[in-house]
C-alpha positions in Angstrom: 108.5 87.1 109.6 110.5 89.8 107.8 111.4 92.4 110.3 113.4 95.4 111.5 114.7 94.8 115.0 112.7 96.8 117.5 109.9 97.6 115.1 106.7 95.5 114.8 106.1 94.1 111.3 102.5 95.5 111.4 101.2 98.4 113.5 97.8 99.5 114.6 96.4 103.0 115.0 94.7 103.9 118.4 91.3 103.4 116.7 92.2 99.9 115.4 93.5 99.0 118.9 90.3 100.1 120.5 88.1 98.2 118.0 90.1 95.0 118.1 90.2 95.0 121.9 86.5 95.6 122.0 85.9 92.7 119.6 88.2 90.4 121.6 86.4 91.2 124.9 82.9 91.1 123.5 83.4 87.6 121.9 85.9 86.3 124.4 88.5 85.7 121.7 92.3 85.6 121.8 92.7 87.9 118.8 92.2 88.5 115.1 94.0 86.6 112.4 94.8 88.5 109.2 95.7 87.0 105.9 95.4 87.3 102.2 93.7 85.2 99.6 93.3 85.2 95.8 90.1 86.9 94.7 88.5 90.1 93.7 89.1 92.1 90.5 92.6 93.2 91.5 93.7 89.7 92.3 94.0 89.5 96.2 91.8 90.2 99.2 92.5 90.6 102.9 91.0 88.1 105.2 90.1 88.5 108.9 88.8 86.0 111.4 88.4 85.7 115.2 90.7 83.1 116.7 91.0 81.4 120.1 94.7 80.5 119.7 97.6 81.4 117.5 98.9 78.8 115.0 102.5 77.9 115.6 103.7 79.8 112.5 101.6 82.9 113.0 103.4 86.2 113.7 101.7 87.6 116.8 101.6 91.3 117.4 100.4 92.6 120.7 99.8 96.3 121.0 98.1 98.0 124.0 95.9 95.0 124.6 95.0 94.3 121.0 96.3 91.1 119.5 96.7 90.4 115.8 98.0 87.2 114.3 99.5 87.3 110.8 99.0 84.1 108.8 102.2 82.6 107.5 101.3 83.1 103.8 100.5 86.7 104.4 103.5 87.8 106.3 105.6 89.0 103.3 102.6 90.9 101.9 101.7 92.7 105.1 105.2 93.8 106.3 105.1 97.5 107.0 101.3 97.7 107.0 99.3 100.0 109.4 95.9 98.8 110.4 93.3 101.6 111.0 89.6 101.6 111.9 87.4 104.2 110.2 83.9 105.2 110.8 81.9 107.3 108.4 78.3 108.3 108.0 77.5 105.2 105.8 80.1 102.6 106.9 82.7 101.5 109.3 85.5 99.0 109.1 89.2 98.2 109.1 91.5 99.9 106.6 95.0 98.6 105.7 97.6 101.2 104.8 100.0 98.8 103.0 103.2 100.0 101.3 103.3 96.7 99.3 100.0 97.4 97.4 100.4 98.8 93.9 96.8 98.8 92.8 93.3 98.4 94.2 89.8 98.1 92.8 87.4 101.0 93.1 85.6 99.6 96.1 88.9 99.0 98.0 88.1 95.3 98.7 90.6 93.9 96.3 94.3 94.6 96.0 97.3 93.9 93.9 100.8 93.6 95.4 104.2 94.4 94.1 105.9 91.5 92.2 107.3 88.8 94.5 110.8 89.7 93.4 110.3 93.3 94.5 109.0 92.2 97.9 112.0 89.9 98.5 114.7 92.3 97.4 116.8 93.9 100.1 116.4 97.6 100.5 112.7 97.4 99.4 110.5 99.7 101.3 
């Protein structure tokens, strides 16, 4: 995965770590795999699934007991992302603070990333 030595490619807030760890323990899973897929009104959507093992090309991030696997096709799009977990009066869920997103739909479920050339250029970020 793209990276800066000594810095994880994706980070998690304390709330996200707590929630991911809770889900891993409750369902006896090895972690949570995060990816992206085409869809939604802005063009792309995040995906999340429980997993029992990491795939050979997954980027694995362990932080304070929480384990997240980044699917190979999503690694470039998620570099620099912070994962948070928010709870409000009406809903709760994971939130991605992603510097590579240039647009999102009104509901926040669908996103548009910077052009591929921008993501690959050195000095981007």
